[in-house]
N, C-alpha and C positions, 0 to 999 in steps of 0.2 A: 122379805122371803128371800130364799135361793131360786133361780129356774128349775133347776130341778126337782123339789118343793112345788110348784105349777104348774107342770105336767101332769097329766094323767091319762093313763093309760088305759085301752082297747082290745079284747082280744076277740079274734072273730075265727068262729070253725065253721066245721060243717053239718056231721052230726056230732053232738056232744051235749051233754055230758057222757061219755063212753070210755068205761076200763079196757074194753081191749085194743085200745086205738093204741095202748102201748107211751111211748113217750109223750103223745101231743097230752093225751092225761096229766102226766105226773108234771110235766112242763107247766101246763096248765095252773098247779095244781100250787107250783112251788112258785111259779109268777104271783097268786094273790100273797102266798106266805112273808112273799117281800115287798109288796105293794097291795096292799087286803082297801083299798079302795077302786084296785082296777076292776073293770066290765067285763062281763063278757057273755057273749053272744052266738048263736047257731042257726044256720040255716034250717034245719034239722034237728030238733028238740030230742035228746033222749031221757030217761029216767034213772039215770044210773046217780049215786050220790055226788055229791057236789060242795064245798063249805061255801061258797058264795050263788048268789041270786045269777041264773042263766036267760038272756032276756033270747026271746027268735029275733030274729036276722033283721026283722019285717018291722019293728022300731026301732034299730038305731039311729039312724038320721035326727028324730026327734030326741033320742035318751045321749045322742051322745052332744049336741045341740045343749039340752039342759043342762048336764054334769060336766060342760067344758073339759071333750075328750081332747085332747091334742095330738098323740099316738095311738095309732095302731099296728096289731101284731099280729100276723095270718102263718101259715103253715103250708105250702110245697106250692106248686108250679100252677096248676091250674086255677086254683083259689086266689091269687096273687094276679093272675092276668085276668081270672074274672070282676074282682074288687075295681082293676084300672080299668075295665070296659074292652077287656081286648080279650076274650071267650074263642081264644083259639088252640087249646091245651086240648087233648084229652080227659076228661071230665067238667070241662068249663062250664060255667050256668050266666050267661047272658043278666038272668036278672038280680044279679048279686052287683052290680054297676055301682056302684059311689062313686067315681075317680070326680065329676064336678063338684059334689058334696067337699070330697076330701080337697079340693084345690080351692074351694070359696072359701071354707075356713081352717085352712092352712095348718092341715092334720097328716101329720109326718108315717109315712108307711113303712114298716118293718118287716121282711119277710125271710124265713129258712124254706130253701131251696132244696129237699132232701129227694132221694130215690123213689120213687113212685108219683100219685097226687100230679098225672100228666107229663112228669121227665123221665122218660126213657132215653133208650141208648140212639131212637133214631128223631129226638128232637132239635128241630132248627135252630143254631147259636142266636138266630134273632129273635126266637122266643125267652132264652134268656136273658139278654141282652133288652129286651122290652121290658120286661119284668123290673131289671135290677136299675135300668133307669126311672123307672116310677115310683121306687122304692130309697127311703134314706139311707137305711141298713139291709144286709142280703149277709145271710147266715146260710151255709153249707161242709157238709164233708166230703164231695164226691167232686173230682178234679174237671169234669166239665163244667161245673161251675165257678170254681175256684181261678180256672185258668182264662174263663171268657169273660167275667164278672168282674174287672177292676176292682173294685169298691168292695167282695163279697170276703167275709171273714171266714177262720176256719174254728165251726163248734163241732163237735161231736154230736150225735144223736144221744138224750136223755137218758139215765136209768137209774131209779130208784136203788140208789146202795141203801139207803135205809130199810128199805120193803125185801129186795134180793140181799142181804145181810152174808155176808161168808159162814161157810158150818166146817171145817171137816170133813170129810168121805171117807166113811167105812171101808177097811180094806179089805173085804170080803166079797165071794160069788154069791149071787153069778154081777157079773159086772151090767149095769144098768143102765142101758141108753135110752136120750129125748130126744125126740123127734115133735116142734112145736111149730105148726105154718099154717096157715089160710091155703085152699086148694087152688094150685097156677103150678100151671106148667114150670116157670122159672122155682119152683122149689125145689125141681130133681124127685119128686119120689120115687121114678123109677130105678132110680141109682142107689135112693136106699133099699128098696126095698131086693132087690138086686144083690147087693150085700149084704142084707140081712137073711137073706135065705137060703145061705150059705153059714151059717155061722150055726154053733149047737148049743146047748143047753144051757151053756155059763154065761149066756147073755139073755135078756131080757128087755123086749123093747115099749116104752111108753111111748102112745104115738097119740099128740093133741092136735086137733084142729077137725076143719072142715073134709073127711077124708073115710067119710063111711061107703062113699060107691067105688073107693079103690080099694077094698080091704081085701076082695076076692084074689089081690095077688099077692098077699102073702100066706104064702105058703108054711113057711116056721110058725107053729102056736104060738110060740113065748110071747105074745106081748098083749098090754091093754090095750084100749083104745076107750079114749075117754069124751071124744068130740070137742070142742071151743071150751076153752076156762079163762076163769077171773085171774086175778092177780093173785086174790088170798087162794083161790085152788090150785094154782100154778106152783105158789109155793113150796111146798112138802114135799110135789114130787120132783122139781132140781136139787131140794137141800137131799135128797137121797139117790139122786140119783148119777154116776160116775163120768158118764160121756156126752153130750149134746149132741148134733148132729145137723150139718148145715151141709145141703148137697145140691145151694142154687147155681142158677144156672139161666144165660138170656134169653127173656123171653120177648114178646113184642109189646108187651106194656111196660117193660121195666127194667133195671137190670141195681137185681138186692145192693144196698149200701152193704158196706164191712164192719165191725160183724154186726149181724141183723140185731134185729130191736129185740129177739126172742133169744138169740144167741146173749148178747150180752147181759140178759139179766138172768140166763142159766151161768155163765162164766162169772159172774157177780157173786154165787153161791159158792163158787167153788169148781163147779162142772168142766171137765176138760174137753173143748172144744176142737172137733173135728169137721174141716169145712173145707169146701173147692174153692172159695175165696175169690170169685171171679171175676175180680175189680181189681187182683193183683195189689192189694191195698196193702203198704208197707209204714205207712202213717205212724203210729204208735205198737198196736202187739207183731209180734214178729214171730216167722212158723219156726219149728221145732222148739222155740224157747218160751213160747206162750200160749199156742197152739200149733195143730198136728195139720199140714194140709196135704189135698190128695186131688186128685188127677180120674179117679176110676173107681169103681166097686170093689176092683180087687185090690187097691190101695188101699180102702176103707175095711176089707177084713186081714189082712196083714198089718195096717197097726193095732185092731181090736186084737189079734191076739197075740200081740207082747203085748198088748195091755195087760189080756188074762195072765200074762207070764210073768209082767216085771210094772204089777203094777202101784207100788209105791213110786216110781219114780214117774210113771204117768200124772201119778195125783199129783207130785210136784212141778208137772205143767199147766196144769189145773188152776192152784195155788199163785201161780208166777202169773198166768191170766187173770184170776180174779185181781192181784195187784194192781196189774192194765189200767181196769177196770173202775176199781175204784176213785184211782189216781187219776183220770184222763176224762172220764164217761159218766161220772157222776150228777147226776142234776142240781144235787146239792150245792156242788161249786159251778157246772157250766150256766145253770140259770140267772145267778150275779152275775156272772160274767157276761153273760148276754143285755143283760139288764141295764150293766155301764157303758155298753156300748152302744146302748140306744141312747140315756140319759145323761152319759158325761159320769167323769171322776169320781164323781162325790157320793156315784151310789155305792155300799157298801159290797166287797168281791169278798168272801169266806174260801179257805182250801177244799172243803167238804171232802178231804183225804181220811179214808178212816182204815186204820193201821190192819193189817192181815200178820201174823203171826207167822216168823219165819218157819 
């Protein structure tokens, strides 16, 4: 029996299974599809459906020993440092320390360090290095990790491109806009409001997330407010929308990745992304070709008015962006790549690219 076959993975999460977590849910789902003997643990169990049993974290050591776990995977800096016994990042939890158990049982730890989860623009490099030193493999999509942790591998946050499949947009008014984010200063809601209040009734906004205490700022009445939505509820809104709005700015908690998970999901369906791209990320998607970059509310208004006058050209940028998402961001492709890094080249890696018509 090969070494790869002998090894067995456990995934540890915090609040799980939780569909609203986006890429974390879909990534775990894809891991289960490729390695159905994977065991899943959560420090706080949620009731969303999931194809495998999810154990409470309190049972990890007993179950891991009984089931022969050789590898553990987790996401975010604060959880990684907690598991390693260094609860120093925002949101860390000292009660999750399993460092001695991992060492005693020669269990390898693998981690993805994405923005948020205790990783913000002010995170000391020492915290990143401490996490990386305790891991066999580190994945990330941001420079502050990739340039500091020499063992880190560039893997983008996963999009379920099977669920958020591409669908051509209707070339008709009104221009359907969508803004989907949880309520936080870094989401740039005020920039969105300042732009939207200048638009005429040829534009309609779908507002998704916990923004009920901010609705008073909207003077333009042509919007629909939904509150938080799950992936099944999001899909029909993304499919009928022309433009996804992302107005991210840095705050004290985090600097959003680019594109954000919600933006990537919407782009996968063909939405044209208008974004501040505060990281000036140029790894895969390119401004003017795959999305439109803005730095002010007035630039948003100018671009939206151009879109209204030349919707066909604008939607082609959305198609370009969708192609990039399906090629580089698909969890159907990226999860096998992660597993191959963790378990060796014998792990099956599929292209996971879904052709989108020109």
